N, C-alpha and C positions, 0 to 999 in steps of 0.2 A: 357626422359621417366618419366611420372608422377608417383611418389611413391604411393604404395598401402596403403592408409590411413585406419587404423582400426577404423572406426567411431562407435559410440555407437550402432547404428542400426544394424551393421554387427558383433558386438561382440557376443560371445556365452552367453547364459543366465546366466551361473554361474559367468562369469566375470562381467556382468552388475550388478548382485546382490552384488558382492564384492565392486564395485564402489559406489553403493548406501550405503553400510554399512560403508565405509570409509568416506563418505561425511557427516560431522556433520551439522545438521540443527538446527535452533533456532526458538522458537515460544513463544508467551505469551498467556496464557489461561486467557482471559478476563472473567468478571463476571458481572451479574446483581446486582443491589442493593438488599441486602438480610440480614436477621438476621444471626449472626455467627452460622455456622454449619447447616444452613437450608437445609433439605434433598432434596427439589425440585431443588434448585440451584445446589447442588452437583451433582444430577443426570444429569442436563443439561450440567455441565462441563465435566463429564465423557463421555457423549454422544458426545460432541464436539471433544474431543480428539480421541474417537473411530473413528469418521468420518475422522479426519485428518490421523490417522494411517492407515485406510483402503486405503486412497489415496496415502500413502507413505510407503508401506510395506517394512520391512527390514531396515528402516532408523535409524540413530543414532540421538537422539534429546536432546538438552538442553532446558528444559521447564521452562520458567518464569511464576510465578503466579501473577495475579492481587492482589493488596493489599486488595481488597474486600474479598478475601479468607482467609486472615491471621489475626492472632493476633500478635502484635509486642510490645515489651516493652524494653526500655533501662534499664540496671542494672549497672550503673557506679560504684557502691560500691562493686560489686561482685568480688571475687578473685578466685572462683572456679565455675565449671559448676553447682554444687549442689546449691551454693548460688544464682547463676543467676536464676535457676529454681524456687527457693523459692521466691525470690523477684518479679519475673515476675508474679507468681501465685497470690501473694498478691495484685498486681495491678489489675489483671483481676477479681479477686473476688470482690475487692472494687468498681472498676469503671464500670464493665460490669455485675455484679451480677452473675457471673458464680461461681459454687461451685467446690471445689477441686476434688470431686469424678468425676464430668463430665469432668474436664480438663484431668484427668488421663485416663479416659475411652475413651473419644471421640476425643481427640486431640493428635497429635504427635508434641512434643516440641523439638526444635533444639537450644541449647544454644551456644553462641559464647563468649569466654572469651580470649581476646588477649590484648596486650598493648594499642591498640587504640579503640577496639570495644568490648563492653560488653553488649550484648543484647540477647533476646530470641525471636524467631519467632515460631509460632505454626500454623499448618495446620490441618483441619479436617481429622481425621483418615479415615473416609469413602471416602473422596475425594482422598487421597493419595493411598489407596488400590485400588480404582476404576480406577485411572489413570494407575497404574502399571498393573492391569489386562487387561485393554483396549489396552495398548501398547503391552503386551506380546501376546495377541490374534492375532495381525498382525505382529509379529516379529520385532516390533519397540524397539530399545534399548534406554531406558531413561538413559542418562549419568548423568544427574543431574536435580533436581527439586528445584527451589530456588525463592526467591522474585525477581520480574522482575527488580527491581531497585538495586539489590545487587552489580552488577558489577559497576554501576554508582557511588554508595557510595564508593566503594573501590578506584576507580579512583580519586574521589574528595579528599579523605583522602591522597592518594599518592601525589596529586598535592599540597595540603596544607602543607604537611611535607617538601616539597622541597623549600618553600618560604624562610626559614631561618630567617635572621634578619628583613625581611620585614613583618613577620607574625603579624597580629593584636593581640592586647591584648584581645579584646572582643570575644564573640563566633562567629562561622561561622555556617550558616545553608544552607541546600540544599533542594530543592523540586523536586519531579518527578511527572508529571501529566499523568494521563490516563483519558479516557472519564468519566467525572462526579466525579472524585476522585483524591485526591492529598496526597502524602506521603512526609513528611518533617522530616529531621534529623538535629539535632544541635550537634555541637562539641565544646568543650572548650579547650583552649590552657593551659594545666595544668603547663607547664614549665614557661610560661610568667606570669600567675596569681600567681604562687608561688614565683616569683621573682628570678627564676633561670636564669642565663645568657644564651643566645642562643648559641648553637653550632650545628654542623651538627648532632651529635648524639642525642642531646636533642630535636632538631626540629623534628627529625624522629619519636620520640615517644611522643611528647608533646600534640598532638591533640587526645582527647578522646570523644567518643560519649556519651552524657549525656541525650539526649531526643529524642524520636521518637513519632510523632503524625500523624494522618490522618484526612482529612476533605474534604468537597466539595470545589473545587477551586472557589474563587470569589462568594461564595454563591450559585453556580449552583449545585443543588443536583439531577438533572435529572437522572433517572435510565438508565442503559445500556440496550441494547437489549439482545437477547439470548446470552449465553456464547459462545465464539468462539476463537480459537487460531489465533493470528496475528503474522506474522513473523517479529518481531521487537525487539527481545531481544538483548540488547547491547552486543558487544563482550567483553570477559574477558580482563582486562588490563594485562600488561606484568608481573606484580608481583601479581598474583592472588591466592597465596597459603594461605589457612587457615584462611581467614578473614571473608568471607561471609557465612551466614547460607545456607546450601544446604542439601536437602533430597536426598541422593544418592539412586539410584534404580537399583543396579546391584548385582546379586548373593546373597551371604550371607548378604551383607550390608543392603538390604531392609528388610530381615527377622529380623535382630537385631534392626533396627530402628522402625519397626512397633510394635515390642514387648516391646519397651522402655516405661517406665512410669516415670513421674516426681518423684524426690525423696521427 
């Protein structure tokens, strides 16, 4: 006798909603070429997520952001989040011509200060608020919003830390390409450059990110089309705790984050 299989089409609606809620989806919100914080680009990005959410009501989503949305700065000399924010702000004021008032009012800054990564990433406040509202309108739970390459960086640093005695003295760099844009991160082996003999404990903490930059790959600066989510966010590595910058969007966490101002 053939067993009575409870296929999704035969399941009650409440059970189907639970299955959707439990299944975590991943997507990357791509972006057109635009000036930092451009309102038209932000509106297009929010609309893209709104369309995705409408097609996936009730889903749980890890959302990666194209580097075109972000400001990122390495702050290797920072020992606290406050120092990281100050150093990153100085870089953006100097190189991008942004003023401190607009950084505090228009951007949400996420510092990361860990033994291996000291950097700050910023996302336009209007984009983050708009994404949160668009998701909530269709019952989509944003588990995390983060740079699309963050998990890749974490995995690369984990792999570098496991090399041990074979680790190079010079810096390592990794690049992540998206259409028309490239994000590169460089790390230096502080244990080797300081002349400290390698050991498993030293190697595990020797690599430190000291530079982050973005550019058009191979000189190709062609703009993207309209912003759209693409389901290609890399999965989190096994040891994914506390290293990558993430704008969490659940409950009280989002309220606290959106109200945060740089020190």
